[in-house]
N, C-alpha and C positions, 0 to 999 in steps of 0.2 A: 082787797078788792080785786074783782075780776079783770085781767089784762094789765095789770100794773106789775111792775118788777117786785120781788121779794125784798123786804127790809135788807139793806147792806148789798144788794145786788146793783152794779152801776147801771145795768140797762137790762131791758127785756131780751136783748140779743143773746144774752147767755142762756136762753132757752133753746136755741138752735136755729132759727130762721132769722133771715136779715130781710130789712125793708129795700126799697129802691133808692132811698135818699143818698147812699154814699157811692152811687154808680154814676158813669159818665152818660151824656145825652145821647151817645151813639149806643151804648149797651141798653138803655132804656127802649130807645127806638127798635132794636133789634127783638127785644122781649115782646113788645107790641106786635112786630110782624110776625113772630112766631104764632103768637095767639090768633092773629087775624087770619093766617093761612088756612086754619081749620082743621089742621091733620093732628093736632095735640089741643086738649082743653087747657083752659087758663090754670086749673088746679095742677095739671101734669107739668105744664111750663114752669110754674112757682116751684114744684117739687124737685124738678130736673135742674134748677138753678139755686135751690136751698132759699127761696124767697117766700115771703108772705103771700098767701093767695089773694088777701084783701089789697095789698098793695099792687099787685099785678092786676087785679080787676079794675082798681080804681085808675090806673095808668091806661090800660086799654080803653075804658069807657070815657075818658077825658077828652074833650073837644081837641081836634088836632091842633088848633092855633094856640093852646095854652100848654101843650105838653112839653115843649122845649124850654118854655121859660119859667115854669113853676117846678118846684121839686116836690117829690111825693114824701 
């Protein structure tokens, strides 16, 4: 199945990229700010921090009121 970890693999993180779930709210806010500045694309920020582009994009597009209270 596409997107799922291979059998016996503890998580998809073994494939190299990380989600934002394990980071502090401060770090997540910094990632959002870097994307909103406009000098780097979401994809470039994700690559620079070894994060999944989808997780970063979802965090950036999330309404401000829910960013701090809900984990990605």
